[in-house]
N, C-alpha and C positions, 0 to 999 in steps of 0.2 A: 344515529350516525353523527359524529362530531364534525367540526369544520375541517379538521386535518384529513380525516378519512374521505370526506366529500371532495376535497381538493384533489386527492390522489385518484379518486374514481373519474373525475372530470378530465384530469390530465391523461389518464389511461385511454379514455374514449377519444380524446383529441389525437393522441399519437396513433391509435389504431386507424382513425380516419385518414391521417396523413399517409400511412403505409398503404392503405387501400388505394388512395389516389395515385401513389407512385407506381403501383402495379398496373393500374388502369392506363396511365400515361405510357408505360413501357409495353403495353399490349400483352401482359402476362396474367394468367388467371391467378387470383389470390388463393393460396393453399387452404384446403379444408382441414378440419381436425384440430388437434391441440397446437396452438400457436407457439407455445413455449418449446415444445418438443421439436417443431419445425425449425425455429430460429436458432436454437441452441444445439440441436443435434443429439440430445440425450434426455432420458427421463431422470427423475429423482431430484430435480432442482427443488430446494426448500421453498415451500409455499410463501413463507415470510422472508423477504429479502430487504436489505438496507438500500436506501437510495444512494447510488454512486454517481449519478449524473442524470442527464436528460433521457427520458424514455419511460414507457409504461411498465407496469409491474412484470408483465410477461417478458420484457426485453432487458430488464436490469441484470447486471452481472454477466452480460454477454457482449460479444464484439459489436453489437448493434446499438449499444447504449447511447452514445453521443449523438448519432444521426441515423436512426433506423430507417428513415425514408430514403436517405441517400444510399445507404448500404443495400436496400432492397432494389433500388433502381439500378445500381451497379451490378448486382448479381443477375438481374434480368438481362442486362446488356451482355454479360459474359455468357449466359446460357444461349442467347440468341446467336452469337458468333460460333459457339461450340457446335450447335446444331447445324448452322448454315455451312460451316467449313466441312463438317463430316458428310453432309449430303451433297456438297458441291466442291470436292477437292480439285485444286488446280493441277494441270498437267503440263502445259507448255509455258514457255517464257512469256508469250503474249497473254495467256490466262493469268499468270502471276501479276503482270503489270496492270492489267485491267482490274484484278481483284484488289490490289493495293489502292488504286484510285477510288474504287468503290468503298473500301474501308474508310479512307480518309473523308470522303464525301458524307458517309453515314455518321462519322464522328462529329462533323460540323453540324449536320442536320439535327442529330440527337443531343448535341452539346456534351459529348463525351470526350474525355482525354484519350488520345491515341497512345497505345503502349506496344512494346515489342511482344508482350504476351498475347495481347488482343490480336495483333497482326498475324501471329502464328495460328491462332484459332481460326481467323478468317480465311487463311490459306488452306486450312485442313491438314496441317502438319504439326509436328512437335517443335518446341523451341530449339531443341538440339539440331533438328534437320535444317531449320531456317538459319541457325547460326553457322552450320557447315556450309551452306550456300554463300553466306556472307564472306566466309573465309576461302571460298573457291574450292571447297571439297565436294566431290561427287556432283559437279555441275560445270557448265561451260562459263566462259568469261562474261557473256551477256547476262546470264542469270545472276552471277555475282554482282555485276554492276547494278542491276535492278534492285536487289536486296540491299546493297550498300546504300543506294540512294534513299530507300525507305528508312533505313536506320538513321541516316543523316537528318532526314526530315523530322523524325521523332526526337532525335537528340537536340535539334534546334528548337523544337517546341518546348521541351523540358527546360532548356536554358532560358528561354523567354519567361517561362513560368517562375523559375527560380529568381531571375533578375527582378521580376515584378512582384516578388513576395507571394506568389501563388502556389509555391511548392516548398516543403520543408528542406532547408539546405542539406541536412544530413541525408535525406532520401535522394536528393539530386546527386550528391557525391557518390552514394552507393550505386545508383543506376548508371552513372557516368563511367564508373570503374568496371562494372560488370557487363554493360551492354555497348558502350560507345568508345571503348579502347583508350579511355583516359586513365592516367595513373600519376602518382606522385613521383617526381624524379629529381634527383640532385646528382649532377655529374662532377666528379673530381678527376681532373686530367693529371696523370702522373707522368712526367717526362724523365726518364733515367739519364743522369749525367755522370760522366766519368770524372772523378776528382783530379785525375792526372792529365786531363785534357783529351783531345781527340786521339783515337787509336790509329797509329800509322803502321801499315804493313811492312814486312821485312824488306821487300824489294825497294820500296820508296826510301827507307833508311840507308840501304846499301848504295843507292844511286846518289843520295845527298852527300854522303861522306866518301865517295869513290876517289876524290882528289887528294885525300890525306896520304902523306908519304908512308911507305912501309918501313918498319924498323929493320 
């Protein structure tokens, strides 16, 4: 084994250890079986791949290449809320308000960024349903206020991340337009003017010239 191959083997081992640690921290069991099939979702990946970035051999050419440990932790967080929301769907407005507070508290504790998508999972409903509540559809005014307040909190968080260079500006613009009702707007005010001046009705004209002598 030459030095280059040894370096690749050691790098692969280090990456696998980091992924294992990420799963342990998230409290999720590390999957058994073929790692490549699990991470990439399909078989048939060429055994020999070219290095395209940071990651072990089984993770190259996959969405997990640059930061596999971060992706694994993020996926574990998603699955946690998916399961929790399904098993404990909210029913009343009070349930919704308490679940939102719980979601934000867990994001702080786990150092995870809050998202609209994650909030919907935590509530046990689809993003479409939560969006309808935000717009006041199929809910009362109190529920709309609660959801709008949560959206505003996440929007404020994203704005702070973007201002402090912790979020890609393009991603911030995309999320702002799709989730936070922001949009590009240029207003052109057109005021119609009559080149002949103000239009005067017939009665006013008749009254103005009533004193003229008749022929």
